N, CA and C atoms as a LAMMPS dump frame, in Angstrom:
ITEM: TIMESTEP
0
ITEM: NUMBER OF ATOMS
501
ITEM: BOX BOUNDS ff ff ff
-5.0000000000000000e+02 5.0000000000000000e+02
-5.0000000000000000e+02 5.0000000000000000e+02
-5.0000000000000000e+02 5.0000000000000000e+02
ITEM: ATOMS id mol type element x y z
1 1 1 N 277.606 -323.523 451.291
2 1 2 C 276.445 -323.471 450.805
3 1 3 C 275.835 -323.796 452.225
4 2 1 N 276.096 -324.396 453.298
5 2 2 C 275.305 -324.548 454.307
6 2 3 C 275.195 -323.241 455.019
7 3 1 N 275.886 -322.461 454.66
8 3 2 C 275.659 -320.66 455.417
9 3 3 C 274.53 -320.054 454.553
10 4 1 N 273.832 -320.511 453.737
11 4 2 C 272.832 -320.061 452.913
12 4 3 C 273.279 -318.776 452.241
13 5 1 N 274.388 -318.659 451.495
14 5 2 C 274.443 -317.238 450.997
15 5 3 C 273.561 -316.994 449.811
16 6 1 N 273.226 -315.817 449.582
17 6 2 C 272.428 -315.485 448.349
18 6 3 C 272.68 -315.964 447.249
19 7 1 N 273.944 -316.136 446.779
20 7 2 C 274.364 -316.889 445.399
21 7 3 C 275.718 -317.511 445.783
22 8 1 N 276.197 -318.333 445.371
23 8 2 C 277.469 -319.168 445.588
24 8 3 C 278.353 -319.114 443.824
25 9 1 N 279.187 -318.535 443.761
26 9 2 C 279.681 -318.357 442.63
27 9 3 C 281.127 -319.773 442.633
28 10 1 N 280.684 -320.31 441.868
29 10 2 C 281.635 -321.563 441.278
30 10 3 C 282.799 -321.173 439.922
31 11 1 N 283.83 -320.869 440.78
32 11 2 C 284.714 -320.351 439.417
33 11 3 C 285.652 -321.2 439.252
34 12 1 N 286.111 -321.965 437.992
35 12 2 C 287.315 -322.773 437.925
36 12 3 C 287.248 -322.86 436.181
37 13 1 N 288.585 -322.948 435.864
38 13 2 C 288.733 -323.35 434.483
39 13 3 C 288.754 -324.803 434.198
40 14 1 N 288.52 -325.574 434.901
41 14 2 C 288.282 -327.066 434.284
42 14 3 C 286.814 -327.367 434.203
43 15 1 N 286.294 -327.37 433.497
44 15 2 C 284.821 -327.496 433.248
45 15 3 C 284.511 -328.856 433.829
46 16 1 N 285.381 -330.186 433.629
47 16 2 C 285.025 -331.196 434.334
48 16 3 C 284.694 -331.099 435.863
49 17 1 N 285.648 -330.501 436.306
50 17 2 C 285.77 -330.411 437.865
51 17 3 C 284.437 -329.487 438.281
52 18 1 N 284.414 -328.665 437.564
53 18 2 C 283.064 -327.349 437.826
54 18 3 C 282.297 -328.297 437.604
55 19 1 N 281.444 -328.846 436.381
56 19 2 C 280.319 -329.696 436.401
57 19 3 C 280.226 -331.074 438.012
58 20 1 N 281.57 -331.362 438.349
59 20 2 C 281.361 -332.407 439.279
60 20 3 C 280.936 -331.597 440.84
61 21 1 N 281.513 -330.591 440.862
62 21 2 C 281.101 -329.703 442.491
63 21 3 C 279.609 -329.075 442.037
64 22 1 N 279.18 -328.8 440.795
65 22 2 C 277.88 -328.387 440.455
66 22 3 C 277.041 -329.493 440.66
67 23 1 N 276.945 -330.643 440.215
68 23 2 C 276.073 -332.159 440.706
69 23 3 C 276.084 -331.937 441.991
70 24 1 N 277.402 -331.951 442.506
71 24 2 C 277.59 -332.573 443.953
72 24 3 C 276.575 -331.429 445.052
73 25 1 N 276.564 -330.151 444.559
74 25 2 C 276.04 -329.38 445.288
75 25 3 C 274.415 -329.547 444.819
76 26 1 N 274.11 -329.741 443.808
77 26 2 C 272.675 -329.907 443.63
78 26 3 C 272.1 -330.959 444.071
79 27 1 N 273.003 -332.041 444.248
80 27 2 C 272.647 -333.514 444.897
81 27 3 C 272.005 -333.107 446.696
82 28 1 N 272.835 -332.046 447.062
83 28 2 C 272.846 -331.727 448.58
84 28 3 C 271.804 -330.26 448.653
85 29 1 N 271.041 -330.197 447.833
86 29 2 C 269.69 -329.387 447.697
87 29 3 C 270.421 -327.904 447.478
88 30 1 N 271.664 -327.829 447.207
89 30 2 C 271.976 -326.183 446.881
90 30 3 C 271.677 -325.699 445.615
91 31 1 N 271.293 -326.385 444.48
92 31 2 C 270.849 -326.087 443.319
93 31 3 C 270.703 -324.286 442.898
94 32 1 N 269.564 -324.165 443.841
95 32 2 C 269.014 -322.902 443.118
96 32 3 C 269.858 -321.769 443.788
97 33 1 N 271.089 -322.021 444.579
98 33 2 C 271.962 -320.662 444.813
99 33 3 C 273.247 -320.816 444.083
100 34 1 N 273.697 -321.774 443.441
101 34 2 C 274.811 -321.79 442.729
102 34 3 C 274.794 -320.881 441.38
103 35 1 N 276.173 -320.51 441.071
104 35 2 C 276.471 -320.457 439.349
105 35 3 C 277.666 -320.853 439.389
106 36 1 N 277.598 -321.79 438.469
107 36 2 C 278.919 -322.337 438.021
108 36 3 C 279.554 -321.849 436.801
109 37 1 N 280.548 -321.289 436.633
110 37 2 C 281.197 -320.045 435.851
111 37 3 C 282.583 -320.479 435.358
112 38 1 N 282.563 -321.091 434.382
113 38 2 C 284.119 -321.223 433.559
114 38 3 C 285.202 -319.883 433.41
115 39 1 N 286.289 -320.035 433.976
116 39 2 C 287.173 -318.658 433.949
117 39 3 C 288.396 -319.244 434.555
118 40 1 N 289.593 -318.501 434.148
119 40 2 C 290.61 -318.886 434.593
120 40 3 C 291.094 -317.21 435.118
121 41 1 N 291.842 -317.393 436.372
122 41 2 C 292.12 -316.37 437.162
123 41 3 C 292.977 -315.46 436.305
124 42 1 N 293.709 -316.137 435.187
125 42 2 C 294.82 -315.194 434.438
126 42 3 C 293.865 -314.549 433.432
127 43 1 N 292.663 -315.081 433.342
128 43 2 C 291.829 -313.941 432.115
129 43 3 C 291.396 -312.708 432.714
130 44 1 N 292.33 -311.753 432.876
131 44 2 C 291.796 -310.516 433.539
132 44 3 C 290.296 -310.084 433.226
133 45 1 N 289.968 -310.001 432.025
134 45 2 C 288.715 -309.392 431.312
135 45 3 C 287.725 -310.311 431.831
136 46 1 N 287.886 -311.892 431.722
137 46 2 C 286.811 -312.476 432.355
138 46 3 C 286.63 -312.257 433.951
139 47 1 N 287.614 -312.399 434.892
140 47 2 C 287.417 -312.06 435.827
141 47 3 C 287.067 -310.97 436.449
142 48 1 N 287.212 -309.462 435.553
143 48 2 C 286.503 -308.609 435.813
144 48 3 C 285.112 -308.731 435.595
145 49 1 N 284.741 -309.314 434.432
146 49 2 C 283.379 -309.61 433.836
147 49 3 C 282.461 -310.251 435.358
148 50 1 N 282.901 -311.282 435.76
149 50 2 C 282.447 -311.942 436.769
150 50 3 C 282.309 -311.094 438.141
151 51 1 N 283.243 -310.626 438.557
152 51 2 C 283.362 -309.831 439.61
153 51 3 C 282.644 -308.645 439.666
154 52 1 N 282.338 -307.659 438.152
155 52 2 C 281.455 -306.518 438.064
156 52 3 C 280.105 -306.787 438.056
157 53 1 N 279.612 -308.213 437.365
158 53 2 C 278.267 -308.602 437.033
159 53 3 C 277.646 -309.22 438.521
160 54 1 N 278.38 -309.838 439.313
161 54 2 C 277.969 -310.48 440.082
162 54 3 C 278.385 -309.687 441.667
163 55 1 N 279.043 -309.263 441.65
164 55 2 C 279.225 -308.227 442.906
165 55 3 C 279.399 -308.945 443.967
166 56 1 N 281.034 -310.161 444.157
167 56 2 C 280.481 -310.98 445.256
168 56 3 C 281.042 -310.51 446.52
169 57 1 N 280.336 -310.448 447.658
170 57 2 C 280.886 -310.055 448.897
171 57 3 C 282.484 -310.702 449.077
172 58 1 N 282.441 -311.874 448.898
173 58 2 C 283.73 -312.688 449.409
174 58 3 C 284.308 -313.361 448.131
175 59 1 N 285.379 -313.527 448.47
176 59 2 C 286.337 -314.24 447.438
177 59 3 C 287.126 -315.053 448.341
178 60 1 N 286.933 -316.452 447.887
179 60 2 C 287.739 -317.481 448.383
180 60 3 C 288.851 -317.844 447.424
181 61 1 N 289.912 -317.639 447.144
182 61 2 C 290.885 -317.693 446.176
183 61 3 C 291.881 -318.781 446.704
184 62 1 N 291.258 -320.153 445.639
185 62 2 C 291.509 -321.525 446.022
186 62 3 C 292.765 -321.74 444.502
187 63 1 N 292.475 -321.003 443.579
188 63 2 C 293.404 -321.754 442.696
189 63 3 C 294.868 -321.338 442.711
190 64 1 N 295.726 -322.514 442.269
191 64 2 C 296.874 -322.91 442.509
192 64 3 C 297.602 -324.023 441.988
193 65 1 N 298.723 -323.839 440.975
194 65 2 C 299.421 -325.026 440.754
195 65 3 C 299.9 -325.513 442.425
196 66 1 N 299.856 -326.697 442.775
197 66 2 C 300.33 -327.06 444.193
198 66 3 C 301.293 -328.428 444.052
199 67 1 N 301.45 -329.024 443.008
200 67 2 C 302.112 -330.296 443.138
201 67 3 C 303.813 -329.806 443.183
202 68 1 N 304.287 -330.274 443.804
203 68 2 C 306.058 -329.724 444.073
204 68 3 C 306.931 -330.134 443.01
205 69 1 N 306.627 -331.102 443.054
206 69 2 C 307.702 -331.716 441.546
207 69 3 C 307.606 -330.976 440.505
208 70 1 N 306.44 -331.017 440.361
209 70 2 C 305.942 -330.846 438.706
210 70 3 C 306.03 -328.682 438.538
211 71 1 N 306.197 -328.317 439.689
212 71 2 C 306.547 -326.962 439.601
213 71 3 C 307.866 -326.501 439.742
214 72 1 N 308.649 -327.665 440.439
215 72 2 C 310.071 -327.627 440.279
216 72 3 C 310.624 -327.114 438.601
217 73 1 N 309.78 -328.044 437.858
218 73 2 C 310.417 -328.319 436.519
219 73 3 C 309.711 -327.441 435.63
220 74 1 N 308.574 -326.387 436.137
221 74 2 C 308.224 -325.574 435.416
222 74 3 C 307.763 -324.368 436.29
223 75 1 N 308.852 -323.734 436.794
224 75 2 C 308.752 -322.449 437.785
225 75 3 C 308.16 -321.363 437.191
226 76 1 N 308.112 -321.167 435.87
227 76 2 C 307.302 -319.646 435.249
228 76 3 C 305.973 -320.034 435.269
229 77 1 N 305.385 -321.426 435.376
230 77 2 C 303.889 -321.894 435.431
231 77 3 C 303.451 -321.268 436.77
232 78 1 N 304.252 -322.203 437.73
233 78 2 C 303.822 -321.637 439.436
234 78 3 C 303.943 -319.834 439.726
235 79 1 N 304.935 -319.381 439.125
236 79 2 C 304.996 -317.82 439.18
237 79 3 C 303.669 -317.322 438.509
238 80 1 N 303.389 -317.553 437.272
239 80 2 C 302.264 -317.056 436.926
240 80 3 C 300.752 -317.055 437.468
241 81 1 N 300.444 -318.119 437.707
242 81 2 C 299.725 -318.672 438.308
243 81 3 C 299.145 -318.627 440.05
244 82 1 N 300.447 -319.023 440.526
245 82 2 C 300.428 -318.587 442.138
246 82 3 C 300.54 -317.148 442.482
247 83 1 N 301.622 -316.761 441.886
248 83 2 C 301.457 -315.519 442.674
249 83 3 C 300.836 -314.361 441.271
250 84 1 N 301.336 -313.718 440.127
251 84 2 C 300.547 -312.874 439.459
252 84 3 C 299.015 -313.298 439.428
253 85 1 N 298.432 -314.477 439.063
254 85 2 C 297.239 -314.63 439.089
255 85 3 C 296.687 -313.857 440.203
256 86 1 N 297.384 -314.465 441.741
257 86 2 C 296.576 -314.036 442.837
258 86 3 C 296.864 -311.985 442.861
259 87 1 N 297.895 -311.917 442.252
260 87 2 C 297.898 -310.206 442.425
261 87 3 C 296.728 -310.074 441.737
262 88 1 N 296.666 -310.154 440.272
263 88 2 C 295.624 -309.699 439.631
264 88 3 C 294.028 -309.831 440.438
265 89 1 N 293.961 -311.072 440.805
266 89 2 C 292.596 -311.246 441.198
267 89 3 C 292.251 -310.301 442.704
268 90 1 N 293.464 -310.297 443.307
269 90 2 C 293.126 -309.517 444.538
270 90 3 C 293.003 -307.92 444.248
271 91 1 N 294.184 -307.534 443.197
272 91 2 C 293.299 -305.847 442.921
273 91 3 C 292.109 -305.851 442.064
274 92 1 N 291.51 -306.545 441.637
275 92 2 C 290.314 -306.815 441.154
276 92 3 C 289.192 -306.653 442.614
277 93 1 N 289.75 -307.376 443.427
278 93 2 C 288.853 -307.274 444.538
279 93 3 C 288.614 -305.806 445.048
280 94 1 N 289.722 -305.514 445.24
281 94 2 C 290.159 -303.711 445.62
282 94 3 C 289.202 -302.952 444.893
283 95 1 N 289.548 -303.064 443.624
284 95 2 C 288.831 -302.308 442.401
285 95 3 C 287.439 -302.245 442.889
286 96 1 N 286.982 -303.499 442.706
287 96 2 C 285.603 -303.619 443.098
288 96 3 C 284.653 -303.428 444.06
289 97 1 N 285.43 -303.3 445.076
290 97 2 C 285.213 -303.177 446.728
291 97 3 C 284.825 -304.439 447.345
292 98 1 N 284.86 -305.515 447.04
293 98 2 C 284.714 -306.932 447.447
294 98 3 C 285.177 -306.899 449.098
295 99 1 N 284.419 -306.959 449.862
296 99 2 C 284.278 -307.376 451.432
297 99 3 C 285.222 -308.087 452.02
298 100 1 N 285.566 -309.207 451.351
299 100 2 C 286.938 -309.618 452.021
300 100 3 C 287.453 -310.541 450.554
301 101 1 N 288.6 -311.317 450.512
302 101 2 C 289.433 -311.725 449.738
303 101 3 C 290.08 -312.74 450.993
304 102 1 N 289.972 -314.035 450.55
305 102 2 C 290.746 -315.146 451.418
306 102 3 C 291.587 -315.768 450.549
307 103 1 N 292.59 -315.686 450.507
308 103 2 C 293.915 -316.533 450.086
309 103 3 C 293.913 -317.92 450.697
310 104 1 N 293.576 -319.031 450.016
311 104 2 C 294.062 -320.197 450.323
312 104 3 C 295.429 -320.4 450.33
313 105 1 N 296.515 -320.535 450.999
314 105 2 C 297.938 -320.819 450.873
315 105 3 C 297.911 -322.063 451.11
316 106 1 N 299.298 -322.075 451.666
317 106 2 C 299.973 -323.647 452.375
318 106 3 C 301.091 -323.578 453.012
319 107 1 N 301.01 -324.532 453.921
320 107 2 C 301.756 -324.841 454.692
321 107 3 C 303.792 -324.582 454.339
322 108 1 N 303.515 -325.108 452.817
323 108 2 C 304.707 -325.021 452.229
324 108 3 C 305.334 -323.406 451.907
325 109 1 N 304.369 -322.49 452.086
326 109 2 C 304.937 -321.112 452.156
327 109 3 C 305.821 -320.758 453.523
328 110 1 N 305.721 -321.235 454.419
329 110 2 C 306.52 -320.917 455.697
330 110 3 C 307.785 -321.445 455.238
331 111 1 N 308.713 -320.498 455.27
332 111 2 C 310.132 -320.463 454.859
333 111 3 C 310.329 -321.729 453.394
334 112 1 N 309.803 -321.135 452.649
335 112 2 C 309.793 -321.925 451.501
336 112 3 C 310.877 -322.603 451.115
337 113 1 N 311.001 -323.78 450.672
338 113 2 C 312.45 -324.47 449.885
339 113 3 C 311.637 -325.135 448.72
340 114 1 N 310.904 -324.636 448.237
341 114 2 C 310.211 -325.16 446.913
342 114 3 C 309.674 -323.902 445.908
343 115 1 N 309.807 -324.24 444.742
344 115 2 C 309.306 -323.008 443.599
345 115 3 C 307.784 -322.836 444.117
346 116 1 N 306.903 -324.024 444.441
347 116 2 C 305.69 -323.678 444.788
348 116 3 C 305.399 -323.315 445.746
349 117 1 N 306.051 -323.466 446.782
350 117 2 C 306.029 -322.709 448.508
351 117 3 C 306.449 -321.287 448.154
352 118 1 N 307.508 -320.721 447.512
353 118 2 C 307.495 -319.612 447.018
354 118 3 C 307.069 -318.821 446.668
355 119 1 N 306.368 -319.356 445.425
356 119 2 C 305.159 -318.552 444.89
357 119 3 C 304.177 -318.478 445.68
358 120 1 N 303.814 -319.462 446.512
359 120 2 C 302.26 -319.144 447.14
360 120 3 C 302.972 -318.233 448.321
361 121 1 N 304.392 -318.328 449.122
362 121 2 C 304.636 -317.051 449.849
363 121 3 C 304.514 -315.312 449.334
364 122 1 N 304.969 -315.707 447.949
365 122 2 C 304.942 -314.495 447.143
366 122 3 C 303.526 -313.982 447.413
367 123 1 N 302.886 -314.586 446.908
368 123 2 C 300.929 -314.059 446.706
369 123 3 C 300.56 -313.718 448.325
370 124 1 N 300.946 -314.643 449.238
371 124 2 C 300.888 -314.205 450.695
372 124 3 C 301.602 -312.498 450.965
373 125 1 N 302.494 -312.296 450.309
374 125 2 C 303.283 -311.138 450.53
375 125 3 C 302.385 -309.928 450.045
376 126 1 N 302.052 -310.202 448.921
377 126 2 C 301.138 -309.461 448.4
378 126 3 C 299.967 -309.304 448.625
379 127 1 N 299.114 -309.863 449.111
380 127 2 C 297.807 -309.666 449.949
381 127 3 C 297.88 -308.621 450.982
382 128 1 N 299.364 -309.272 451.845
383 128 2 C 299.371 -308.648 452.943
384 128 3 C 299.85 -307.228 452.73
385 129 1 N 300.873 -306.468 451.708
386 129 2 C 300.953 -305.244 451.306
387 129 3 C 299.49 -304.646 450.534
388 130 1 N 298.692 -305.346 450.253
389 130 2 C 297.14 -304.464 449.852
390 130 3 C 296.878 -304.015 450.877
391 131 1 N 296.536 -305.065 451.978
392 131 2 C 295.946 -304.743 452.851
393 131 3 C 296.316 -303.627 453.799
394 132 1 N 297.839 -303.407 453.944
395 132 2 C 298.381 -302.763 454.579
396 132 3 C 298.452 -301.351 454.128
397 133 1 N 298.371 -301.325 452.592
398 133 2 C 298.403 -299.927 451.879
399 133 3 C 296.67 -299.292 451.462
400 134 1 N 295.867 -300.095 451.898
401 134 2 C 294.369 -299.703 451.808
402 134 3 C 293.671 -300.33 452.987
403 135 1 N 293.777 -299.642 453.987
404 135 2 C 293.207 -300.016 455.354
405 135 3 C 291.543 -299.825 455.309
406 136 1 N 290.727 -300.549 455.76
407 136 2 C 289.271 -300.215 455.971
408 136 3 C 288.565 -300.394 454.567
409 137 1 N 289.484 -301.055 453.687
410 137 2 C 288.604 -301.403 452.186
411 137 3 C 288.576 -303.068 452.354
412 138 1 N 288.797 -303.418 451.163
413 138 2 C 288.678 -304.861 451.348
414 138 3 C 289.604 -305.614 451.994
415 139 1 N 289.029 -306.303 452.958
416 139 2 C 289.671 -307.332 453.936
417 139 3 C 290.498 -308.494 453.368
418 140 1 N 291.747 -308.234 453.552
419 140 2 C 292.685 -309.548 452.502
420 140 3 C 293.195 -310.252 453.928
421 141 1 N 292.777 -311.718 453.73
422 141 2 C 293.503 -312.569 454.57
423 141 3 C 294.148 -313.805 453.96
424 142 1 N 294.911 -314.377 454.568
425 142 2 C 295.231 -315.599 453.954
426 142 3 C 295.149 -316.712 455.204
427 143 1 N 295.354 -318.196 454.912
428 143 2 C 295.116 -318.907 455.571
429 143 3 C 295.793 -320.298 454.954
430 144 1 N 296.767 -320.837 456.119
431 144 2 C 297.529 -321.978 455.431
432 144 3 C 296.949 -323.18 455.706
433 145 1 N 296.825 -324.148 454.717
434 145 2 C 296.44 -325.125 454.867
435 145 3 C 297.556 -326.492 454.586
436 146 1 N 297.695 -327.689 455.127
437 146 2 C 298.769 -328.679 454.592
438 146 3 C 297.956 -329.498 453.572
439 147 1 N 298.293 -330.806 453.748
440 147 2 C 297.436 -331.888 452.735
441 147 3 C 296.371 -332.017 452.895
442 148 1 N 295.37 -331.435 452.439
443 148 2 C 293.85 -331.777 452.565
444 148 3 C 293.411 -332.801 451.977
445 149 1 N 293.164 -334.001 452.699
446 149 2 C 292.543 -335.139 452.567
447 149 3 C 291.337 -335.018 451.308
448 150 1 N 291.528 -335.939 450.353
449 150 2 C 290.511 -335.831 449.112
450 150 3 C 290.332 -334.565 448.093
451 151 1 N 291.215 -333.595 448.503
452 151 2 C 291.093 -332.584 447.883
453 151 3 C 291.92 -332.788 446.483
454 152 1 N 291.572 -332.239 445.378
455 152 2 C 292.232 -332.223 444.138
456 152 3 C 293.571 -332.218 444.042
457 153 1 N 294.4 -333.476 443.682
458 153 2 C 296.178 -333.287 444.13
459 153 3 C 296.457 -334.206 445.17
460 154 1 N 295.517 -334.467 446.227
461 154 2 C 295.77 -335.162 447.402
462 154 3 C 296.717 -336.064 447.154
463 155 1 N 297.514 -336.539 448.111
464 155 2 C 298.551 -337.524 448.162
465 155 3 C 297.638 -338.74 448.569
466 156 1 N 296.656 -338.743 449.273
467 156 2 C 295.847 -339.717 449.522
468 156 3 C 296.272 -341.302 448.402
469 157 1 N 295.436 -340.894 446.947
470 157 2 C 295.265 -341.984 446.007
471 157 3 C 296.624 -342.499 445.538
472 158 1 N 297.811 -341.704 445.712
473 158 2 C 299.223 -342.101 445.784
474 158 3 C 299.62 -343.058 446.896
475 159 1 N 299.07 -343.058 447.631
476 159 2 C 299.852 -343.599 449.101
477 159 3 C 298.566 -345.278 448.68
478 160 1 N 297.428 -344.77 448.496
479 160 2 C 296.437 -346.16 448.01
480 160 3 C 297.316 -347.034 446.796
481 161 1 N 297.384 -346.089 445.766
482 161 2 C 298.307 -346.68 444.573
483 161 3 C 299.495 -347.58 445.108
484 162 1 N 300.366 -347.072 445.849
485 162 2 C 301.588 -347.288 446.123
486 162 3 C 301.101 -348.972 447.008
487 163 1 N 300.47 -348.741 448.227
488 163 2 C 300.29 -349.598 448.811
489 163 3 C 299.322 -350.984 448.083
490 164 1 N 298.547 -350.662 447.113
491 164 2 C 298.143 -351.513 446.261
492 164 3 C 299.168 -352.28 445.401
493 165 1 N 300.297 -351.753 445.22
494 165 2 C 301.404 -352.263 444.414
495 165 3 C 302.565 -352.639 445.056
496 166 1 N 301.866 -352.905 446.622
497 166 2 C 303.06 -353.708 447.435
498 166 3 C 303.765 -352.366 448.132
499 167 1 N 303.92 -351.436 448.111
500 167 2 C 304.437 -350.182 448.597
501 167 3 C 304.563 -350.062 450.2
């Protein structure tokens, strides 16, 4: 928001999380440029509607299931959201000639040892393949982050709880 885009689309399937970030951005004086949109990346018609109506120049794709132990117990959910959802959204970015598609990945995609890491690595490979197959169109990128302090699912609240309980 501090780069003053013409419009900043906030897309999330969690209405409470979307409301929270909307309120935060309004409080920071960015209310006039934000558009909170409820939607799930697995809902292709909804994503297509958003992209076709708003014609974003850049998509920062951060939707992911990222809790390693939980995804080990539910690998199909990780594959569906992290890999297939990314592929679907990247395909739409190419179809609608979005200038840039930035996949927010994880350090766990490096030589993955978990379902979560493997599904994010698969997403990276798909985005790389699209980039190679369609040079000069949408610019596809992936960035890897480790644990981001204060992010949704951050390990810090767990550490605080463990310390408070004498851990």
